[in-house]
C-alpha positions in Angstrom: 113.3 128.7 72.1 110.1 128.6 74.1 109.7 126.1 76.9 106.6 125.1 79.0 107.4 123.6 82.4 104.6 121.8 84.1 105.9 121.0 87.6 104.1 121.3 91.0 107.2 121.6 93.1 107.4 125.4 93.2 111.0 125.7 94.3 112.2 123.3 91.7 110.2 124.9 88.9 111.5 128.3 89.8 115.1 127.1 89.9 114.7 125.5 86.5 112.9 128.6 85.1 115.7 130.9 86.2 118.4 128.6 84.9 116.7 128.1 81.5 116.1 131.9 81.2 119.8 132.5 81.8 120.6 129.9 79.1 118.5 131.9 76.6 115.2 130.1 76.7 111.8 131.8 77.0 110.1 129.9 79.9 106.5 129.6 81.1 105.8 127.7 84.4 102.5 126.0 85.3 101.9 124.0 88.5 99.1 121.6 87.7 98.1 119.3 84.9 94.8 120.9 83.9 96.3 124.3 83.3 99.4 122.7 81.7 97.1 120.9 79.2 95.3 124.1 78.4 98.5 126.0 77.8 100.1 123.3 75.7 97.0 123.1 73.4 96.3 126.9 73.2 99.9 128.1 72.7 102.9 127.0 70.7 106.1 125.8 72.5 109.3 124.3 71.2 109.5 121.7 74.0 107.5 120.8 77.1 109.0 119.6 80.5 106.3 117.6 82.1 106.3 116.1 85.6 104.3 112.8 86.0 102.9 113.4 89.5 100.8 116.5 89.2 97.7 117.8 90.9 94.3 117.8 89.1 95.6 115.8 86.1 98.8 113.7 86.1 101.4 113.9 83.5 100.4 110.7 81.9 96.9 111.9 81.2 98.2 115.3 80.1 100.5 113.7 77.5 97.8 111.2 76.4 95.3 114.1 75.8 97.9 116.2 74.0 98.6 113.4 71.5 94.9 112.7 71.0 94.5 116.4 70.0 97.4 116.1 67.6 99.7 118.2 69.6 103.2 116.8 68.7 105.4 119.2 70.7 108.4 117.2 72.1 107.9 116.2 75.7 110.6 115.5 78.3 109.1 113.8 81.3 110.3 114.1 84.9 110.1 110.9 86.8 110.6 110.2 90.5 112.4 107.0 91.6 109.7 106.4 94.2 106.9 107.4 92.0 104.1 105.4 90.5 106.0 105.1 87.2 109.7 104.5 87.0 112.1 105.7 84.3 111.8 102.4 82.3 108.1 103.3 81.8 108.6 106.8 80.5 108.7 105.9 76.8 105.7 103.6 77.3 103.8 106.7 78.4 104.6 108.4 75.1 107.5 110.6 76.2 110.2 111.8 73.8 112.8 111.8 76.6 112.9 111.6 80.4 115.0 112.6 83.4 114.9 111.1 86.9 114.8 113.5 89.8 117.2 114.8 91.1 118.8 115.7 87.8 121.8 117.7 86.5 120.7 121.1 85.1 123.4 120.8 82.4 122.0 117.5 81.2 118.5 119.0 81.2 119.6 121.9 78.9 121.4 119.4 76.6 118.4 117.2 76.4 116.0 120.1 75.7 118.2 121.5 72.9 118.5 118.0 71.4 114.7 117.7 71.4 114.2 121.1 69.8 116.7 120.3 67.1 114.9 117.1 66.4 111.5 118.8 66.3 108.1 117.3 66.9 107.5 113.7 66.0 105.4 112.8 63.0 101.9 111.6 63.6 102.2 107.8 64.2 100.6 105.5 61.7 97.6 103.5 62.9 98.5 99.8 63.1 96.0 97.1 62.1 95.8 93.3 62.2 92.4 92.3 60.9 89.9 94.0 63.2 92.5 94.7 65.8 93.5 98.4 65.7 96.2 100.3 67.6 96.3 104.1 67.3 99.6 105.3 68.7 98.5 109.0 68.6 95.6 108.4 70.9 97.1 105.3 72.6 93.9 103.6 71.9 93.3 99.9 71.1 90.1 98.5 69.6 88.9 95.1 68.4 85.7 94.8 66.4 84.9 98.4 67.2 85.2 97.9 70.9 87.8 99.7 73.0 90.2 97.5 74.9 91.8 99.1 78.0 95.4 98.1 78.5 98.1 98.9 81.1 101.1 100.8 79.8 103.2 97.6 79.8 100.5 95.7 78.0 100.2 98.5 75.5 103.9 98.5 74.9 104.0 94.8 74.3 101.1 94.9 71.9 102.6 97.8 69.9 105.9 95.9 69.5 104.0 92.8 68.3 101.9 94.8 65.9 104.9 96.6 64.4 106.4 93.1 63.8 103.1 91.4 62.9 103.6 88.3 60.9 107.2 87.9 62.2 108.3 85.6 65.0 109.9 87.7 67.8 111.9 86.1 70.6 111.5 86.6 74.3 114.8 88.4 74.5 113.8 90.8 71.7 110.6 91.6 73.6 112.5 92.2 76.8 115.0 94.5 75.1 112.4 96.5 73.3 109.4 96.6 75.7 111.1 96.4 79.1 114.8 97.6 79.0 118.0 96.5 77.4 119.5 96.0 80.8 116.6 94.1 82.2 117.9 91.4 84.6 114.6 90.1 86.1 112.8 86.9 85.4 112.3 86.5 81.6 109.1 84.6 82.2 107.5 88.0 82.8 107.0 88.0 79.0 104.8 84.9 79.2 102.7 86.5 81.9 102.0 89.6 79.8 101.4 87.5 76.7 98.7 85.8 78.7 97.2 89.1 79.8 96.9 90.2 76.2 95.3 87.0 75.2 92.8 87.4 77.9 91.9 90.9 76.8 92.3 90.7 73.0 91.6 87.1 72.0 89.5 85.2 74.5 86.4 87.6 74.5 86.3 87.5 70.7 87.0 83.9 70.0 90.4 84.7 68.4 93.9 83.3 68.5 95.9 86.2 67.2 98.9 85.8 69.4 100.6 82.6 68.6 103.4 80.8 70.5 106.1 79.5 68.2 107.7 76.7 70.1 111.3 77.2 70.9 111.4 80.6 69.1 109.0 83.1 70.6 105.7 84.7 69.6 103.9 85.8 66.5 101.0 88.1 65.9 98.8 87.0 63.1 98.7 89.9 60.6 95.0 89.0 59.9 94.1 89.3 63.5 93.6 85.6 64.2 
C-alpha cells in the first residue's frame, strides 16, 4: 500500500510517515504543492494525504489539477479549523475524505485503508442542461462555450441542481446535501446562493434556468432555460 503525503508541517509529516511505515504502508513525503502535484501525476499511489494550506500551490489547486489530468487516486484532505476552508467544504473541493487537525492516528489509518479498499472513483459524467455544462472531473462550468467561474459553494449548489435537473428540490434538501446535514444556520442562505447563480449563469445570457417553485423549492430547467 503506497501512500503520498503532501504536508508542509515537517514534524507532523515525519510523525505520520513513521507511523504509517510501522503500520505496513510504503510512504513518500513531499512538503509543497508543486512537487506534490508532480509526484502524484508521474507515479502511482494507492492513496494521497493532501493538506489544504501548502506553499507554492495549495491543496485545492493540486486536487483540481489532478482531476483535470484524469488522476483518480483517492485523496484524503487535511483541514485546519482556522484555515481558509473548513471541514464542511472538503467534499466541495473534490476530496474523497477529510480529517481535521489535530487528528487521531488510528482514525487516519482506518480512513486510508477504507479508501484503498474502495479504490479510485470512476470518472464523473459531464452534466448538461441545454448549453449549460458542468464537468465534475475538471470542476469546470460553461454556458454557450464561455467558462463561468464559481466559488466552491456555488459550484456545489449548481452540481446538486444539475444532478436533479427537472425535479423540484426543497430548501432543506439543498441544505442537507450542499451545506451539511447538521447545518443550523439561517436557511435563507440558500436564497442568497440561488441569486448568485442566477447572476452568473442566467442574467448574462438572457436565460431563466433556475426557477422558483413557490412553497416547494427550486427547479433547474433540463433544457437550460
